[in-house]
C-alpha positions in Angstrom: -43.2 6.3 -21.2 -46.5 7.5 -22.6 -44.7 11.0 -22.7 -42.2 9.5 -25.4 -45.2 8.4 -27.7 -46.8 11.9 -27.5 -43.9 14.2 -27.6 -43.0 15.9 -30.9 -39.7 14.9 -32.2 -38.0 18.4 -31.9 -39.1 18.6 -28.2 -37.7 15.2 -27.5 -34.3 15.9 -29.3 -34.1 19.3 -27.4 -34.8 17.5 -24.0 -32.2 14.8 -24.8 -29.6 17.2 -26.1 -29.9 19.3 -22.8 -29.5 16.3 -20.7 -26.4 15.1 -22.8 -24.7 18.6 -22.6 -25.4 18.8 -18.9 -23.3 15.6 -18.2 -20.8 15.6 -21.0 -20.5 19.1 -22.0 -19.3 19.3 -25.7 -17.0 16.2 -25.4 -17.9 13.2 -27.8 -15.7 10.2 -27.2 -14.5 7.5 -29.5 -12.0 4.5 -29.2 -9.3 4.1 -31.6 -9.4 0.4 -32.2 -8.2 -2.5 -34.3 -10.9 -5.1 -35.1 -9.8 -8.8 -34.5 -12.3 -11.4 -35.9 -11.2 -14.4 -34.1 -13.5 -16.7 -36.0 -16.4 -16.2 -38.3 -18.1 -19.4 -37.4 -21.2 -19.2 -35.3 -24.0 -21.4 -34.2 -26.7 -18.7 -34.6 -28.3 -17.9 -38.1 -29.4 -14.4 -37.8 -31.2 -13.3 -40.9 -29.4 -10.0 -41.4 -25.8 -11.0 -40.6 -22.9 -11.4 -43.1 -20.2 -11.7 -40.3 -21.0 -15.3 -39.5 -20.0 -17.7 -42.3 -20.3 -21.3 -43.1 -17.1 -23.4 -42.9 -16.8 -23.5 -46.6 -16.7 -19.7 -46.8 -14.9 -19.2 -43.7 -11.4 -20.2 -44.5 -9.5 -21.3 -41.6 -11.8 -21.9 -38.6 -9.7 -19.7 -36.3 -6.9 -17.0 -36.5 -3.8 -18.2 -35.3 -2.1 -16.3 -32.4 0.6 -15.1 -34.6 -2.1 -13.7 -36.9 -3.9 -12.1 -33.9 -0.8 -10.4 -32.9 0.0 -9.3 -36.4 -3.3 -7.4 -36.5 -2.9 -6.1 -33.0 0.7 -4.6 -33.8 -0.6 -3.0 -36.9 -3.2 -1.3 -34.8 -0.6 -0.4 -32.2 1.8 1.1 -34.9 -1.4 3.2 -36.0 -1.8 4.5 -32.6 -4.7 2.2 -31.5 -5.5 1.6 -27.9 -8.2 -1.0 -28.0 -8.2 -4.5 -29.5 -11.8 -5.4 -30.3 -12.3 -9.2 -30.4 -15.4 -10.2 -32.3 -16.4 -13.8 -33.0 -19.2 -16.1 -33.6 -21.3 -17.7 -30.7 -19.9 -21.1 -29.6 -19.3 -22.4 -33.1 -18.0 -25.8 -31.7 -21.6 -26.5 -30.8 -22.7 -26.5 -34.6 -19.5 -27.3 -36.7 -17.1 -30.3 -36.3 -14.5 -28.3 -37.9 -14.5 -26.0 -35.1 -14.4 -28.9 -32.6 -11.4 -30.4 -34.5 -9.4 -27.1 -34.6 -10.0 -26.4 -31.0 -8.8 -30.1 -30.1 -5.9 -29.5 -32.3 -5.0 -26.7 -30.2 -5.8 -28.3 -26.9 -8.5 -25.8 -26.1 -11.8 -27.1 -24.8 -13.9 -24.1 -26.1 -13.9 -21.1 -28.4 -13.9 -18.9 -25.1 -10.8 -20.7 -23.8 -9.1 -19.9 -27.0 -10.2 -16.3 -26.9 -8.7 -16.1 -23.4 -5.3 -17.2 -24.8 -5.5 -14.7 -27.9 -6.4 -11.8 -25.4 -3.6 -12.7 -23.1 -1.3 -12.7 -25.9 -2.5 -9.1 -27.0 -2.3 -7.9 -23.5 1.3 -9.4 -23.0 2.8 -8.5 -26.3 1.4 -5.1 -27.2 0.0 -1.8 -25.3 -3.6 -2.7 -26.5 -6.5 -3.2 -24.2 -8.8 -6.0 -25.2 -12.6 -5.7 -25.5 -14.4 -8.9 -25.9 -17.6 -9.5 -27.9 -17.9 -13.3 -27.9 -21.6 -13.7 -27.6 -23.2 -15.2 -24.5 -20.9 -15.5 -21.5 -22.1 -16.9 -18.0 -20.4 -16.6 -14.5 -17.7 -19.2 -15.3 -16.9 -17.8 -18.8 -16.7 -14.2 -17.3 -14.5 -15.4 -14.4 -12.1 -16.9 -17.1 -12.1 -14.0 -19.4 -12.0 -11.0 -16.9 -8.3 -11.2 -16.1 -7.5 -10.6 -19.9 -10.0 -7.9 -20.8 -10.5 -4.3 -20.0 -14.3 -4.5 -21.0 -16.7 -7.0 -22.5 -19.9 -6.5 -24.6 -23.1 -8.3 -25.8 -25.9 -6.5 -27.8 -29.2 -7.0 -26.2 -30.8 -6.0 -29.7 -34.3 -6.7 -28.5 -36.3 -8.1 -25.8 -39.1 -9.1 -28.3 -39.8 -12.9 -28.3 -41.7 -12.4 -31.5 -38.5 -11.9 -33.5 -37.4 -15.3 -32.5 -40.5 -17.0 -33.8 -40.6 -18.8 -37.3 -40.1 -16.2 -39.9 -38.6 -13.8 -37.5 -34.9 -12.4 -37.7 -33.8 -14.4 -34.7 -35.6 -17.8 -35.6 -32.9 -20.6 -35.3 -30.5 -18.4 -33.2 -30.7 -19.9 -29.6 -28.3 -17.1 -28.3 -30.8 -14.4 -29.4 -33.6 -15.6 -26.9 -34.2 -12.3 -24.9 -34.0 -14.2 -21.5 -30.6 -15.7 -22.3 -29.1 -12.4 -23.3 -30.5 -10.7 -20.3 -29.1 -13.4 -18.1 -25.6 -12.8 -19.7 -26.0 -9.1 -19.0 -26.9 -9.8 -15.4 -24.0 -12.2 -15.0 -21.6 -9.4 -16.2 -22.9 -7.2 -13.6 -22.2 -9.7 -10.8 -18.7 -10.4 -12.2 -18.2 -6.5 -12.2 -17.2 -6.1 -15.8 -17.5 -2.8 -17.6 -20.0 -3.8 -20.2 -21.3 -2.6 -23.4 -24.9 -3.5 -24.8 -27.4 -1.8 -27.0 -30.4 -2.3 -29.4 -30.4 -3.1 -33.1 -33.3 -1.1 -34.4 -35.3 -1.7 -37.5 -35.5 -5.4 -37.6 -39.3 -5.9 -37.0 -39.7 -4.6 -33.5 -41.9 -1.9 -32.4 -41.1 1.3 -30.5 -42.7 0.1 -27.3 -40.6 -3.1 -27.6 -37.5 -0.8 -27.8 -38.7 1.1 -24.7 -39.0 -2.4 -22.9 -35.6 -3.4 -23.9 -34.1 0.0 -22.7 -36.0 -0.4 -19.3 -34.5 -3.9 -18.9 -30.9 -2.4 -19.7 -31.7 0.3 -17.1 -32.8 -2.1 -14.4 -29.7 -4.3 -14.9 -27.5 -1.1 -14.5 -29.3 0.0 -11.5 -28.5 -3.3 -9.7 -24.8 -3.4 -10.8 -23.7 -0.1 -12.1 -21.6 -1.9 -14.9 -23.1 -0.8 -18.2 -20.7 1.5 -19.6 -22.3 2.3 -22.8 -25.5 1.6 -24.8 -25.3 1.4 -28.5 -28.4 2.3 -30.6 -27.6 0.7 -33.8 -29.6 1.1 -36.9 -30.3 -2.0 -39.2 -28.5 -2.1 -42.5 -29.7 -4.4 -45.2 -27.0 -6.5 -46.7 -27.0 -8.5 -50.0 -27.1 -12.2 -49.9 -28.9 -12.3 -46.5 -32.5 -13.3 -45.9 -33.3 -9.6 -45.0 -31.7 -8.1 -48.1 -35.0 -6.5 -49.2 -35.9 -5.5 -45.6 -36.7 -1.9 -45.2 -33.9 0.1 -43.4 -35.1 2.4 -40.5 -35.2 6.1 -41.5 -33.1 8.6 -39.8 -36.1 10.0 -37.8 -36.7 6.5 -36.2 -33.0 6.3 -35.2 -33.2 9.8 -33.7 -36.3 9.0 -31.8 -34.7 5.7 -30.2 -31.5 7.7 -29.3 -33.5 10.4 -27.5 -35.7 7.8 -25.9 -32.5 6.0 -24.7 -31.2 9.2 -23.3 -34.4 10.0 -21.4 -34.9 6.5 -20.0 -31.2 5.9 -19.1 -30.5 9.3 -17.8 -27.9 12.0 -18.3 -24.9 10.1 -17.1 -25.1 7.1 -19.5 -23.0 6.9 -22.5 -25.1 6.7 -25.7 -23.3 5.3 -28.8 -24.2 5.2 -32.4 -21.8 3.8 -35.1 -20.9 6.8 -37.3 -20.2 4.5 -40.4 -24.0 3.4 -40.4 -25.5 6.9 -40.5 -22.8 9.0 -42.2 -25.2 11.9 -43.1 -26.9 12.1 -39.7 -24.0 12.7 -37.3 -25.2 16.2 -36.3 -28.7 14.9 -35.7 -27.5 11.9 -33.7 -25.7 14.1 -31.4 -28.5 16.4 -30.8 -30.6 13.3 -30.0 -28.3 12.4 -27.3 -25.3 10.4 -28.7 -22.0 11.3 -26.9 -19.8 8.5 -28.2 -19.0 7.1 -31.7 -17.9 3.8 -30.5 -14.6 2.0 -31.9 -13.3 3.6 -35.1 -10.3 1.8 -36.8 -7.7 3.3 -38.9 -6.3 -0.1 -39.9 -9.2 -2.8 -40.2 -12.6 -2.6 -41.7 -16.0 -3.0 -39.8 -16.1 -6.8 -40.4 -19.8 -6.6 -39.1 -20.9 -4.1 -41.6 -18.3 -4.4 -44.3 -20.5 -2.3 -46.7 -20.0 0.6 -44.6 -16.4 1.8 -44.1 -15.2 3.7 -41.1 -15.0 7.6 -41.5 -11.6 8.9 -41.7 -10.8 10.2 -38.1 -10.0 13.8 -39.4 -13.3 13.8 -41.2 -15.1 12.6 -38.1 -13.3 15.2 -36.2 -14.5 17.9 -38.4 -18.3 16.7 -38.5 -18.2 16.5 -34.8 -16.7 20.1 -34.5 -19.1 21.4 -37.1 -22.0 20.3 -34.5 -20.3 22.4 -31.7 -18.8 19.3 -30.1 -15.2 18.1 -29.5 -13.9 14.6 -30.5 -11.9 13.1 -27.8 -10.2 9.8 -27.6 -11.2 7.2 -24.9 -10.2 3.8 -24.0 -11.9 0.4 -24.5 -13.0 0.9 -20.8 -15.2 3.8 -20.4 -13.9 6.9 -18.5 -16.0 6.5 -15.4 -14.7 2.8 -15.1 -11.2 4.1 -16.0 -11.4 6.4 -12.9 -12.1 3.5 -10.6 -9.9 0.7 -12.0 -9.2 -1.0 -8.8 -13.0 -1.7 -8.5 -13.7 -2.6 -12.1 -10.5 -4.2 -13.5 -8.0 -6.9 -12.7 -4.8 -5.6 -11.0 -2.7 -5.9 -14.0 -5.0 -4.2 -16.4 -6.0 -1.5 -13.6 -2.4 -0.6 -13.4 -2.1 0.0 -17.3 -5.3 1.9 -17.2 -4.6 4.1 -14.4 -1.2 5.1 -15.8 -2.6 5.9 -19.1 -5.4 8.3 -18.1 -6.0 11.9 -16.9 -8.4 13.0 -14.3 -11.4 12.4 -16.5 -10.4 8.8 -17.1 -9.6 9.6 -20.7 -6.2 8.6 -22.2 -3.4 11.3 -22.2 -2.5 11.1 -25.9 0.5 13.3 -26.0 4.1 12.1 -24.8 4.7 15.2 -22.7 4.6 14.3 -19.0 5.4 16.8 -16.0 9.2 17.0 -15.2 10.3 14.9 -18.3 12.1 16.3 -21.5 9.4 15.8 -24.3 8.1 18.7 -26.0 4.4 19.7 -25.0 1.6 19.5 -27.7 0.0 22.7 -29.3 -2.8 23.8 -27.2 -6.1 24.5 -28.8 -7.2 27.9 -30.0 -10.1 29.7 -28.5 -13.5 29.1 -30.3 -17.2 28.1 -29.6 -18.9 24.8 -28.8 -22.2 24.2 -27.5 -20.7 24.6 -24.1 -19.4 28.1 -24.7 -22.5 29.7 -23.3 -22.3 28.0 -20.0 -18.6 28.8 -19.8 -19.0 32.4 -20.7 -21.4 32.9 -17.9 -18.9 31.5 -15.3 -16.0 33.5 -16.9 -18.2 36.8 -16.5 -19.0 36.0 -13.0 -15.2 35.6 -12.3 -14.4 38.8 -14.0 -16.7 40.6 -11.7 -14.7 39.3 -9.0 -17.4 37.2 -7.6 -16.0 33.9 -6.2 -17.0 30.8 -8.1 -18.7 27.8 -6.8 -17.0 24.4 -6.9 -19.4 23.3 -9.5 -18.5 26.3 -11.9 -14.8 25.6 -11.4 -15.2 22.0 -12.3 -16.9 23.1 -15.4 -13.8 25.1 -16.4 -11.5 22.2 -15.6 -13.7 20.1 -17.9 -13.3 22.3 -20.9 -11.7 20.7 -23.9 -10.8 21.8 -27.4 -11.9 25.3 -28.3 -13.6 25.6 -24.9 -10.0 25.1 -23.2 -8.6 27.6 -25.4 -11.4 30.0 -24.4 -10.8 29.5 -20.7 -7.0 30.1 -21.2 -7.6 33.2 -23.1 -10.0 34.6 -20.6 -7.3 34.0 -17.9 -4.7 35.8 -19.9 -6.9 38.7 -20.2 -7.4 38.7 -16.4 -3.5 38.7 -15.9 -3.1 41.5 -18.1 -5.7 43.6 -16.4 -4.3 42.9 -12.9 -0.6 42.8 -13.3 0.1 43.8 -16.9 2.7 42.3 -19.1 5.8 41.9 -16.9 7.0 38.5 -16.0 8.6 38.5 -12.7 11.0 36.1 -11.0 13.1 36.0 -7.9 16.9 35.2 -7.5 16.9 32.5 -4.8 18.6 29.4 -3.6 16.9 26.2 -2.4 18.6 24.5 0.7 16.9 21.3 1.5 18.8 20.5 4.6 17.8 16.9 5.0 16.2 14.2 3.0 15.5 11.9 5.9 11.9 12.1 6.8 9.5 10.0 9.3 6.6 10.7 6.9 5.6 8.3 4.2 4.1 10.5 1.5 3.3 8.3 -1.5 4.3 10.8 -3.9 7.7 11.8 -2.5 10.8 10.4 -4.0 13.0 12.9 -2.2 12.3 11.5 1.2 14.4 8.6 2.3 12.6 7.5 5.4 15.7 6.4 7.1 19.6 7.0 6.9 19.9 4.0 4.5 20.5 4.7 1.0 17.2 4.7 -1.2 17.1 6.2 -4.8 20.4 8.0 -3.6 22.1 8.6 -0.3 20.3 10.1 2.8 21.9 13.2 4.1 21.6 15.8 6.8 23.3 19.2 6.4 24.7 20.5 9.7 24.1 24.1 10.6 27.6 25.2 9.4 26.9 23.7 5.8 23.5 25.4 5.8 25.2 28.7 6.7 27.9 28.3 4.2 25.2 27.8 1.5 23.4 30.8 2.5 26.3 33.0 2.6 27.3 31.7 -1.0 23.9 32.3 -2.3 24.0 36.0 -1.1 27.6 36.4 -2.6 26.0 35.2 -5.8 23.4 37.8 -5.9 20.4 35.9 -4.3 17.9 37.9 -2.4 16.1 35.0 -1.0 16.7 31.7 0.7 14.2 28.8 0.5 14.7 26.5 3.3 12.8 23.2 3.7 13.5 19.6 4.5 12.3 16.2 5.7 10.9 15.8 9.2 14.2 14.1 10.6 13.6 12.0 13.6 15.8 14.2 15.8 14.3 17.5 14.8 12.3 19.7 17.2 11.1 23.1 17.3 14.5 24.4 18.4 16.0 22.8 15.1 14.1 25.3 13.0 15.1 28.3 15.2 18.7 27.3 14.9 18.5 27.1 11.3 17.2 30.5 11.2 19.8 32.0 13.6 22.7 30.3 11.3 21.3 31.8 8.3 20.8 35.1 9.6 24.3 35.2 11.1 25.8 34.1 7.7 23.6 36.1 5.2 22.4 39.2 7.1 19.6 41.0 5.2 18.7 37.9 2.9 15.0 37.1 2.9 14.3 33.8 4.6 11.4 32.0 3.0 11.4 28.8 5.2 9.4 25.8 6.5 6.4 24.1 5.3 3.3 23.9 7.4 4.1 20.5 8.3 7.4 21.6 9.8 5.8 24.4 11.7 3.3 22.1 13.0 6.0 19.7 14.0 8.1 22.4 15.6 5.2 23.9 17.5 4.0 20.5 18.9 7.6 19.3 19.9 7.9 22.5 22.0 4.5 22.2 23.5 3.5 25.6 22.0 0.5 26.8 19.9 1.1 27.7 16.3 1.0 31.6 16.7 3.4 31.9 19.7 5.8 29.5 17.8 5.5 31.4 14.5 6.1 34.7 16.4 9.3 33.3 17.8 10.5 32.2 14.3 9.6 35.5 13.1 11.6 37.2 15.8 14.6 35.2 14.8 14.4 36.2 11.3 11.8 34.2 9.4 10.4 36.5 6.6 7.7 34.3 4.8 6.3 30.8 4.6 6.2 28.5 1.6 2.8 27.0 1.0 3.9 23.6 0.4 2.7 20.3 2.0 -0.8 21.5 0.7 -0.9 18.7 -1.9 -4.6 18.7 -2.4 -6.7 20.1 0.4 -9.4 17.4 0.4 -9.3 14.4 2.9 -10.5 12.0 0.2 -7.2 12.6 -1.6 -5.0 12.9 1.6 -6.2 9.6 2.9 -4.5 8.0 0.0 -1.6 10.2 -0.7 -0.3 11.4 2.6 -2.5 10.0 5.4 -0.1 10.6 8.1 0.6 14.3 7.1 -1.0 17.4 8.3 -4.8 17.4 7.4 -6.4 19.9 5.1 -7.8 21.9 8.3 -4.3 21.8 10.0 -2.7 23.2 6.9 -5.2 26.1 6.9 -4.7 26.6 10.6 -0.9 27.0 10.1 -1.6 29.5 7.4 -4.1 31.5 9.3 -1.7 31.7 12.1 1.2 32.7 10.2 -1.0 35.5 8.6 -2.2 36.6 11.9 1.4 37.2 13.1 2.4 39.1 10.0 4.0 36.3 8.0 2.8 36.2 4.5 3.0 32.8 2.6 2.6 31.2 -0.8 -0.1 28.7 -1.6 0.3 25.6 -3.7 -1.5 22.6 -5.2 0.3 19.4 -6.2 -2.0 17.6 -8.6 -2.4 14.9 -11.1 -2.1 11.6 -9.1 -5.3 10.1 -7.3 -7.3 13.2 -7.5 -10.3 14.6 -9.6 -11.6 17.9 -10.8 -14.1 18.3 -7.8 -10.9 17.8 -5.4 -9.1 20.7 -7.3 -12.3 22.9 -7.1 -12.4 22.3 -3.3 -8.7 23.3 -3.0 -9.1 26.6 -4.9 -12.3 27.5 -2.9 -10.3 26.9 0.5 -7.4 28.9 -0.8 -9.7 31.7 -1.9 -11.7 31.7 1.4 -8.4 32.1 3.6 -7.3 34.7 1.2 -10.5 36.7 1.7 -10.2 36.3 5.6 -6.3 37.1 5.9 -4.9 38.6 2.7 -1.7 36.8 3.6 -1.1 34.8 0.4 1.4 36.3 -2.1 0.9 33.8 -4.8 -0.6 30.8 -6.0 1.8 27.9 -7.2 0.2 24.9 -9.3 2.7 22.0 -9.1 2.0 19.1 -11.5 2.7 15.7 -10.1 6.0 14.3 -11.4 5.5 10.4 -11.4 8.7 8.9 -12.7 10.2 7.9 -9.4 7.3 8.5 -7.1 6.8 5.4 -4.8 3.0 5.2 -5.3 3.3 5.4 -9.1 6.0 2.7 -9.1 3.6 0.6 -7.0 0.7 1.3 -9.6 -1.4 3.5 -7.3 -1.4 6.8 -9.1 -1.7 8.3 -12.4 1.3 9.5 -14.6 0.8 13.1 -13.6 -1.7 15.5 -15.4 -2.0 16.0 -19.2 -0.6 19.0 -20.7 -4.2 20.3 -21.1 -4.8 19.8 -17.5 -1.5 21.3 -16.4 -2.1 24.5 -18.3 -5.8 24.7 -17.4 -4.8 24.5 -13.8 -2.7 27.7 -14.3 -5.8 29.4 -16.1 -8.4 28.4 -13.8 -6.4 29.3 -10.7 -6.3 32.8 -12.3 -9.8 32.9 -12.9 -11.1 31.2 -9.6 -8.7 33.4 -7.5 -9.4 36.9 -9.5 -9.7 39.5 -7.1 -8.0 37.7 -4.2 -4.7 36.7 -5.2 -2.8 38.7 -7.9 0.0 36.4 -8.9 0.0 33.0 -10.4 3.3 31.1 -10.7 4.4 28.5 -13.2 6.9 25.9 -12.1 9.8 25.6 -14.7 10.8 22.6 -12.9 7.7 20.7 -13.6 6.6 22.3 -16.9 9.9 22.8 -18.7 10.7 26.0 -20.8 8.2 25.3 -23.5 5.6 24.5 -20.9 6.3 27.6 -19.0 5.8 29.7 -22.3 2.3 28.1 -22.8 1.5 28.9 -19.1 2.6 32.6 -19.6 0.0 32.7 -22.3 -2.7 31.3 -20.0 -2.7 33.7 -17.0 0.7 33.2 -15.4 2.8 36.3 -14.4 5.4 34.8 -12.4 8.2 32.2 -13.0 9.3 31.6 -9.3 12.9 31.4 -8.6 16.2 30.6 -10.4 16.7 28.0 -7.4 20.3 27.6 -8.0 20.0 24.1 -6.5 16.7 22.1 -7.1 16.6 18.5 -5.7 13.0 17.6 -4.8 11.7 17.4 -8.4 15.0 16.0 -9.7 14.7 13.1 -7.0 11.1 12.3 -8.6 12.7 12.0 -12.1 12.5 15.7 -13.2 14.6 16.3 -16.3 14.8 20.3 -16.4 17.9 20.8 -14.3 18.8 22.5 -11.1 18.8 26.2 -12.2 16.8 28.2 -14.6 19.2 31.2 -14.7 18.3 34.8 -15.2 19.3 34.9 -18.8 16.9 32.1 -19.3 14.1 34.0 -17.4 14.5 36.8 -19.8 14.5 34.6 -23.0 11.4 32.7 -21.9 9.5 35.8 -21.2 10.3 37.2 -24.6 9.4 34.1 -26.3 6.0 34.6 -24.8 5.8 38.1 -26.0 6.5 39.7 -22.6 9.5 41.1 -20.7 11.0 39.9 -17.5 11.9 41.8 -14.3 13.6 40.6 -11.2 11.4 41.1 -7.9 11.7 40.5 -4.2 9.9 37.8 -2.5 7.0 40.1 -1.7 6.7 41.3 -5.1 8.6 44.5 -4.6 11.2 46.1 -6.8 14.9 45.1 -6.1 17.4 47.8 -5.6 19.7 46.4 -8.6 18.7 43.6 -10.8 20.9 40.7 -11.1 22.7 40.9 -14.6 21.2 38.7 -17.1 
């Protein structure tokens, strides 16, 4: 800590900035909130406060529930996601009017009334309550936790001097440092995502600030619950005892923010209120700030009414001017939103999980994979303070050197202009490798049964038994499979894609029979069939190894394999998503075996559910490693999770699919990470829709897959983009992206005669 006292301010800021960028990149978050002052009465008499009022100046002792909901609904209408409840500390201990009001409402305490108000907001609006009611101990936290996404209490200072006569906290029992530290400790025991921080410039010394920061660090080390630390600068207010007290200069604020970053570490969110230092925003970000806290488009800052909130567009511009990207967050911080089952009550956990992306940040657009809403505009390429790091990764990829998992994660984290930069680089690699043609195949999907003994949490297609569930269960006989194959060939299809559930009566001979039936009915058509799960099942039921069984299928007429059943090749994800399915290693084993016997395949990823960027990075590395060994993958196909009818989403155990930024970044990062290994990146029109596909074509994609003729798996999950993307639509979509379309074979060869558009 002596280092902090002797380090020049510029060196201190440089070190803090480097730590911040290493953890958060260029992202600076804020919460779009509405401010609900439940009561202005307070038993404390802090000498700088204008929020607390005497009964004669406070009006009604408490807002009514109707008034609370009126404020909350106005915030919801303005796009807010947080309801910040701020109130005085236990006013009933000081004022008879508060006791009488509570008695009239049948409430034993202010905190019990707060619970009712927060519960009303939670039930009647989409807002997440954040509670700042002052001192809370174990019983209080247990009562309030079910109705709050997060809570907070400013430590302010650990200096007992400030509580002595003449000090700013004299006469305020709730500002005693030991009391506040005990409350922060109790919040940790209760597993409450918690906001705390310092108020600087009220008479404390730098050493006392360091002591307060160390106390916060120690509490967080014990419980992991401090989601953010606010470094708030004192502002002198008229009609207070400290109206003439000097405000801390900007340099003092910067020193304290930087000290907080160095003491609390690179992963801690450090916040400064932007309305209290409007001319110092760039400097504060350099000092280590990565969050602006709650900013309201509806209500004033009731604690600092003399300092209006910055307009959100102005705040975004100021943040961008400093090389950062302003990004919305929830009332609960992103690290805690990624583990809602650990930190939140079940009902709130469900709401949070369904709202966020893989970063734990809210998906602000209405677009969802498979649904009909139009996608948002993607950011244009530009430079932020993360651009240099991203450029180095892009240069490495362009040299066809495989990227490490950490480098791939950095690309997935790109936001704002950085995301545009990654997409632009991916498109340049696409143009270099395959040119401007957009390819597609004329094919038909035949899903011969939707009855499956496996219980994958994402699958709305599988019925599990012969009973009707989300539509009737079925099993096509061989005659019907053959009829559909012949019909597809007559309609101009060059490929049949055959996959189905693992029916309890199916064995290895079943798949051989399907191949024979199709070959007899549609000779010469390319048979693209059987997921690695089906291959593994068929081989095991016949007591055969993978290679002999695959060779037998090839001999009967199997041409290539779809790379489905991969989902995400990481056991952490598979343990939740599909615990009884083939493991990541088993999927890889099937692919290696197929490639060794001369059967090429696709590779897929199905993402946006219970996964994270490091899972995606591992998946891409595995696919690249297999390709460098075998050369057997023809294309990589990202498949965004379609959530609407997925069983695990309906149970509240999965996110609502990826954001549009993530969906398009997956196409781009796949192009970059697989450059030099897999030449073709395919976008799924079934998942992305036509406008999404156009965006993907500008972000590294060169293939649109097949027209399908009959698509049923995504449709069962709630997909709204139809069963067929016909040839004319393929050409229109390519033209809309400034490219031209060409029909291909399954193996990316030239067809003898293109299907008429």
